C-alpha positions, 0 to 999 in steps of 0.5 A: 693770689685768692685773697679779697682784696687782691685786684686792688694791688700789683704784684711788685717790690715794696719799699719801706722809707719810714721818711713820712707819717702813716696813711692814715696820719692826717686823719682827725683822731688819729694824729698818733700815726704821725710819729707812729705808723702802725697802720704798716708797722708793728712791732714788740717791747712792748706792743708798738712802740716804734716811732719816725725819727728824722735824728742823724738822718736816714740810711741813703740819704733819706731824711726819716726811718724808725726806731724801736727802743725795748726797755726789758724787752720779753721780747724785741722785734720790727715788722712789715704787717700787710695782711694789716693793711687796709685793705689787707693782703698777702705776698708771695715770697718764695726764693725772693729777696728782700733788703733792710739796713740798721743801726744801734741808737741806744746800746743794745744788751739782751739776755745770752744767746740771743740775736736778730733776725730776719723772719716771717709769718703768716695766717693760715690757711692761705694767710687771710685773718678769719675767726679760728686763723692760726699762725706759722712763724719761721726765721732765718737764724743767720744774725743780721749786721746792726751797725755802730754809728753808722747804718749796715746794709742787710741784703737776705735771700729767702730761699724757698727751703726749709733747712736755712730756717727754723719754724719757732711757731706752729700748731699744724704740721699743714703750715709748710715754709713754702705754704708760709713763704706763698701767703707771708704776712709779715716780714721784719727783724727780730731777736731770736734764740736757739735755745729760749724756754718756749718761744724763740724769740720770748725772754730777751730781755732788751734794752736800747733801741735799734733804727730801722730802713728802708726796707724793701723786700719782695724783689725778684732777681730782675728787681734785685740787678736793678736795686744794684745797679741803680736802676728804678724798681718796676711796679714799686709800692711805697711807703 
Protein backbone atom coordinates (compact mmCIF):
# COMPACT_ATOMS: atom_id res chain seq x y z
CA UNK A 1 0.00 0.00 0.00
CA UNK A 2 1.33 3.46 -0.92
CA UNK A 3 -0.74 5.28 1.73
CA UNK A 4 1.39 7.38 4.14
CA UNK A 5 -0.34 5.70 7.13
CA UNK A 6 0.04 2.15 5.81
CA UNK A 7 2.53 1.04 8.48
CA UNK A 8 -0.08 1.64 11.20
CA UNK A 9 -2.58 -0.91 9.91
CA UNK A 10 -2.80 -4.66 9.48
CA UNK A 11 -4.59 -5.86 6.36
CA UNK A 12 -7.46 -7.75 7.96
CA UNK A 13 -11.24 -7.59 8.26
CA UNK A 14 -12.97 -4.48 9.58
CA UNK A 15 -15.92 -4.95 11.96
CA UNK A 16 -18.19 -2.13 13.11
CA UNK A 17 -20.16 -3.29 16.15
CA UNK A 18 -21.65 0.16 16.87
CA UNK A 19 -21.74 -0.75 20.56
CA UNK A 20 -19.53 1.98 22.02
CA UNK A 21 -18.65 5.63 21.61
CA UNK A 22 -16.57 6.87 18.73
CA UNK A 23 -12.80 6.84 19.17
CA UNK A 24 -12.74 10.50 20.21
CA UNK A 25 -16.01 10.33 22.19
CA UNK A 26 -14.22 10.87 25.49
CA UNK A 27 -12.08 13.77 24.37
CA UNK A 28 -12.99 17.09 26.07
CA UNK A 29 -14.91 19.20 23.61
CA UNK A 30 -15.94 16.20 21.49
CA UNK A 31 -18.80 14.96 23.63
CA UNK A 32 -21.13 14.72 20.61
CA UNK A 33 -19.08 11.75 19.39
CA UNK A 34 -20.36 9.72 22.32
CA UNK A 35 -23.60 9.36 20.38
CA UNK A 36 -22.67 10.41 16.83
CA UNK A 37 -19.52 8.51 15.74
CA UNK A 38 -18.43 10.76 12.89
CA UNK A 39 -14.82 9.72 13.47
CA UNK A 40 -15.51 6.34 11.82
CA UNK A 41 -18.71 6.77 9.79
CA UNK A 42 -20.60 9.26 7.66
CA UNK A 43 -24.12 9.69 6.37
CA UNK A 44 -26.44 11.98 4.49
CA UNK A 45 -30.05 12.84 5.27
CA UNK A 46 -28.85 15.70 5.68
CA UNK A 47 -25.21 15.43 6.80
CA UNK A 48 -24.40 12.92 9.56
CA UNK A 49 -27.78 12.42 11.26
CA UNK A 50 -26.84 8.92 12.46
CA UNK A 51 -26.65 8.13 16.15
CA UNK A 52 -25.75 5.19 18.34
CA UNK A 53 -28.80 3.48 19.83
CA UNK A 54 -29.66 0.49 22.03
CA UNK A 55 -33.49 0.38 22.02
CA UNK A 56 -34.53 -3.20 21.27
CA UNK A 57 -30.94 -4.41 20.96
CA UNK A 58 -28.66 -4.87 17.99
CA UNK A 59 -28.09 -7.74 15.59
CA UNK A 60 -26.59 -11.05 16.73
CA UNK A 61 -27.55 -10.27 20.33
CA UNK A 62 -25.28 -7.22 20.57
CA UNK A 63 -26.46 -4.23 22.60
CA UNK A 64 -26.11 -1.39 20.10
CA UNK A 65 -26.38 -0.26 16.51
CA UNK A 66 -26.46 2.87 14.39
CA UNK A 67 -29.80 4.39 13.49
CA UNK A 68 -30.05 6.66 10.46
CA UNK A 69 -33.08 8.94 10.17
CA UNK A 70 -34.40 10.82 7.16
CA UNK A 71 -36.88 13.68 6.85
CA UNK A 72 -37.67 14.40 3.20
CA UNK A 73 -34.00 13.67 2.51
CA UNK A 74 -32.50 14.28 -0.91
CA UNK A 75 -29.94 11.54 -0.18
CA UNK A 76 -30.24 8.62 2.22
CA UNK A 77 -27.13 6.61 3.08
CA UNK A 78 -24.66 5.61 5.77
CA UNK A 79 -21.05 4.54 5.25
CA UNK A 80 -17.81 3.46 6.85
CA UNK A 81 -15.16 6.07 6.04
CA UNK A 82 -11.61 4.70 6.48
CA UNK A 83 -10.19 7.43 4.28
CA UNK A 84 -11.31 9.95 6.95
CA UNK A 85 -10.07 8.00 9.97
CA UNK A 86 -7.13 9.42 11.91
CA UNK A 87 -4.82 8.09 10.66
CA UNK A 88 -6.62 7.52 7.38
CA UNK A 89 -6.26 4.58 5.05
CA UNK A 90 -7.94 2.73 2.19
CA UNK A 91 -8.66 -0.97 1.60
CA UNK A 92 -8.14 -3.23 -1.39
CA UNK A 93 -11.61 -4.76 -1.59
CA UNK A 94 -11.28 -6.49 -4.94
CA UNK A 95 -13.15 -9.82 -4.85
CA UNK A 96 -13.69 -9.61 -1.09
CA UNK A 97 -16.91 -9.96 0.88
CA UNK A 98 -19.00 -7.60 2.98
CA UNK A 99 -21.85 -8.37 5.38
CA UNK A 100 -24.15 -6.36 7.63
CA UNK A 101 -27.65 -6.13 9.05
CA UNK A 102 -30.42 -3.62 8.32
CA UNK A 103 -33.71 -3.06 10.13
CA UNK A 104 -36.55 -0.59 9.66
CA UNK A 105 -37.23 1.40 12.85
CA UNK A 106 -39.58 3.99 11.36
CA UNK A 107 -41.58 3.29 8.20
CA UNK A 108 -39.44 4.10 5.15
CA UNK A 109 -40.92 6.00 2.22
CA UNK A 110 -38.92 7.05 -0.84
CA UNK A 111 -39.62 8.35 -4.32
CA UNK A 112 -40.62 5.72 -6.92
CA UNK A 113 -37.75 3.62 -8.27
CA UNK A 114 -35.35 3.96 -5.31
CA UNK A 115 -34.05 0.98 -3.32
CA UNK A 116 -31.15 0.37 -0.92
CA UNK A 117 -27.90 -0.80 -2.53
CA UNK A 118 -24.30 -1.40 -1.49
CA UNK A 119 -21.91 1.28 -2.74
CA UNK A 120 -18.19 1.98 -2.70
CA UNK A 121 -16.20 5.13 -3.43
CA UNK A 122 -12.59 6.25 -3.52
CA UNK A 123 -10.58 9.40 -3.91
CA UNK A 124 -8.72 9.35 -7.18
CA UNK A 125 -6.03 8.95 -8.15
CA UNK A 126 -4.68 6.18 -5.88
CA UNK A 127 -7.13 6.57 -3.02
CA UNK A 128 -5.45 9.60 -1.45
CA UNK A 129 -7.28 12.80 -0.39
CA UNK A 130 -5.36 15.82 -1.62
CA UNK A 131 -5.95 19.18 -3.28
CA UNK A 132 -7.90 18.76 -6.52
CA UNK A 133 -8.73 15.11 -5.85
CA UNK A 134 -11.84 13.61 -7.40
CA UNK A 135 -14.30 10.91 -6.36
CA UNK A 136 -15.33 7.80 -8.24
CA UNK A 137 -18.42 5.98 -6.95
CA UNK A 138 -20.02 2.64 -7.86
CA UNK A 139 -22.97 0.56 -6.64
CA UNK A 140 -24.30 -2.96 -7.04
CA UNK A 141 -27.87 -2.65 -8.40
CA UNK A 142 -29.35 -5.67 -6.61
CA UNK A 143 -31.40 -4.36 -3.65
CA UNK A 144 -30.40 -5.00 -0.05
CA UNK A 145 -32.73 -6.58 2.48
CA UNK A 146 -34.20 -4.46 5.29
CA UNK A 147 -35.87 -6.31 8.13
CA UNK A 148 -39.39 -5.50 9.27
CA UNK A 149 -39.44 -6.03 13.03
CA UNK A 150 -36.19 -8.02 12.96
CA UNK A 151 -32.66 -7.63 11.64
CA UNK A 152 -32.13 -8.72 8.01
CA UNK A 153 -28.72 -10.12 7.08
CA UNK A 154 -26.98 -9.05 3.86
CA UNK A 155 -23.88 -10.73 2.44
CA UNK A 156 -22.36 -9.26 -0.72
CA UNK A 157 -19.47 -10.31 -2.93
CA UNK A 158 -17.52 -7.29 -4.18
CA UNK A 159 -16.64 -8.89 -7.47
CA UNK A 160 -14.12 -7.02 -9.59
CA UNK A 161 -16.43 -7.16 -12.61
CA UNK A 162 -17.75 -3.83 -13.92
CA UNK A 163 -20.71 -5.58 -15.52
CA UNK A 164 -22.04 -6.23 -12.01
CA UNK A 165 -21.78 -2.60 -10.92
CA UNK A 166 -23.12 0.80 -11.97
CA UNK A 167 -20.73 3.76 -12.00
CA UNK A 168 -22.88 6.61 -10.74
CA UNK A 169 -20.18 9.25 -10.41
CA UNK A 170 -16.81 9.67 -12.15
CA UNK A 171 -15.19 12.53 -14.02
CA UNK A 172 -12.20 10.67 -15.45
CA UNK A 173 -12.27 7.49 -17.54
CA UNK A 174 -9.12 6.31 -15.73
CA UNK A 175 -11.20 5.78 -12.58
CA UNK A 176 -12.14 2.19 -13.28
CA UNK A 177 -13.89 -0.19 -10.90
CA UNK A 178 -10.57 -1.99 -10.42
CA UNK A 179 -8.91 1.26 -9.30
CA UNK A 180 -11.76 2.18 -6.96
CA UNK A 181 -12.01 -1.24 -5.30
CA UNK A 182 -8.21 -1.38 -4.97
CA UNK A 183 -8.18 1.98 -3.12
CA UNK A 184 -11.59 1.97 -1.43
CA UNK A 185 -12.10 4.69 1.17
CA UNK A 186 -15.89 4.56 1.59
CA UNK A 187 -18.32 1.63 1.75
CA UNK A 188 -21.92 1.45 2.91
CA UNK A 189 -25.56 1.44 1.83
CA UNK A 190 -27.43 4.08 -0.13
CA UNK A 191 -30.83 4.45 -1.74
CA UNK A 192 -30.31 4.46 -5.51
CA UNK A 193 -32.32 4.77 -8.70
CA UNK A 194 -31.12 3.63 -12.12
CA UNK A 195 -33.35 6.26 -13.76
CA UNK A 196 -32.72 9.27 -11.51
CA UNK A 197 -32.11 12.65 -13.11
CA UNK A 198 -28.52 13.52 -12.23
CA UNK A 199 -26.84 11.39 -9.57
CA UNK A 200 -28.40 7.98 -8.87
CA UNK A 201 -28.39 8.70 -5.14
CA UNK A 202 -30.17 12.06 -5.23
CA UNK A 203 -33.86 12.94 -5.36
CA UNK A 204 -34.75 10.14 -2.91
CA UNK A 205 -37.32 12.14 -0.86
CA UNK A 206 -36.71 9.70 1.99
CA UNK A 207 -38.53 9.59 5.30
CA UNK A 208 -38.15 7.11 8.14
CA UNK A 209 -35.32 5.45 10.05
CA UNK A 210 -33.04 2.47 9.39
CA UNK A 211 -30.85 0.58 11.84
CA UNK A 212 -27.44 -0.65 10.68
CA UNK A 213 -25.34 -3.15 12.60
CA UNK A 214 -22.41 -5.60 12.58
CA UNK A 215 -20.83 -4.15 9.44
CA UNK A 216 -17.98 -6.40 8.28
CA UNK A 217 -15.82 -5.82 5.22
CA UNK A 218 -12.43 -6.68 3.74
CA UNK A 219 -13.42 -10.31 4.26
CA UNK A 220 -11.32 -12.72 2.21
CA UNK A 221 -12.70 -16.17 1.35
CA UNK A 222 -10.96 -17.67 4.38
CA UNK A 223 -12.41 -14.96 6.63
CA UNK A 224 -15.88 -15.71 5.28
CA UNK A 225 -15.39 -19.40 6.05
CA UNK A 226 -14.34 -18.54 9.62
CA UNK A 227 -17.31 -16.21 10.07
CA UNK A 228 -19.83 -18.77 8.80
CA UNK A 229 -18.31 -21.43 11.05
CA UNK A 230 -18.49 -19.15 14.11
CA UNK A 231 -14.71 -18.95 14.43
CA UNK A 232 -12.98 -15.70 15.47
CA UNK A 233 -11.72 -13.55 12.61
CA UNK A 234 -7.96 -13.15 12.35
CA UNK A 235 -6.14 -9.79 12.24
CA UNK A 236 -9.48 -8.03 12.73
CA UNK A 237 -9.94 -4.31 13.40
CA UNK A 238 -13.02 -4.01 15.63
CA UNK A 239 -14.65 -0.61 16.03
